[in-house]
Steps between C-alpha positions, in 0.01 A plus 500: 500500500256332734330693774557384854358768731642478849264501798466842658292670763192623317328827587175453690193426292189682609149521356503872588819602317445805277689622192781748565384861475670793334704283264620599156382300197665514158677267259866443586716637215654230277848644562452441874368146446810413294728598791330287767500131582143375533505475880654850525199639315256354753703621796502854358125482430430383855716774654331772291827583326321422171134571423249217515337364185185693405298174496584456870312818589193396299502148648580618855792256516863531605815293538488348848805270486786453252791261480668336199249259345210603726279807495188562708248770415236606750173644371188649647204431269196720548170579328680675210631156398154338484334338202121519440433176695621629835859385548849617412557454125717201409732741321609630840636155592643462149687830524637423848615154389655628176683763705637275775596212269669709231674713762633181663663423164626859466649489850746237371619700197840668473554861392400573143238226475124533493196281445146494372223257588442248221205329666345443838226279639280587794271276703249688716438283807285725725315826454676819609288783639571828675435311824792263428739771615861516391606223263855379431625385159822298531700420188785249499738450209523137390769529231671808357722443200657730241182520287207362697390521861214317672330569831201401709285707728215501744274756659410447864309696763657603830423159653672317212181377328571454127288725277670450161802329344695547179800421284689709246760485225708811431723589205840639612697741282760781509358848565 
């Protein structure tokens, strides 16, 4: 099935947006995952009905927008994400892109199906620092079939300046 996200009114994008506070973080039980369509999972995560992924707390990122075939994570990098040369580690961008792109694929899956990332490529276009403010990683599904899904993604700052881009291939399987 090909992804064809419909235009929607996007939440405001601000450089000052902060991660949600007081959230719960834990893996979602496999039994629960089996019962949900992909997009249902993201809606329940966004509403707080299900706990956020533990990596989201560490990375100070959260799901900002979700629709079938399109997921946007917002993140607030700070000094805890720095490498020794004085900028946010490239792994921060890699993790945000892996998350938004693979979740875009997952958002298209029916109940009882899951995925894992087979490979992803990241191109770091501009440095990210704690002064960049909130960044937005948008993943868009390109093609989601019965066994393989592909997606592309980009990280932008609040003004829309591209900071990183990526592509992914995901393996799809029954869970």
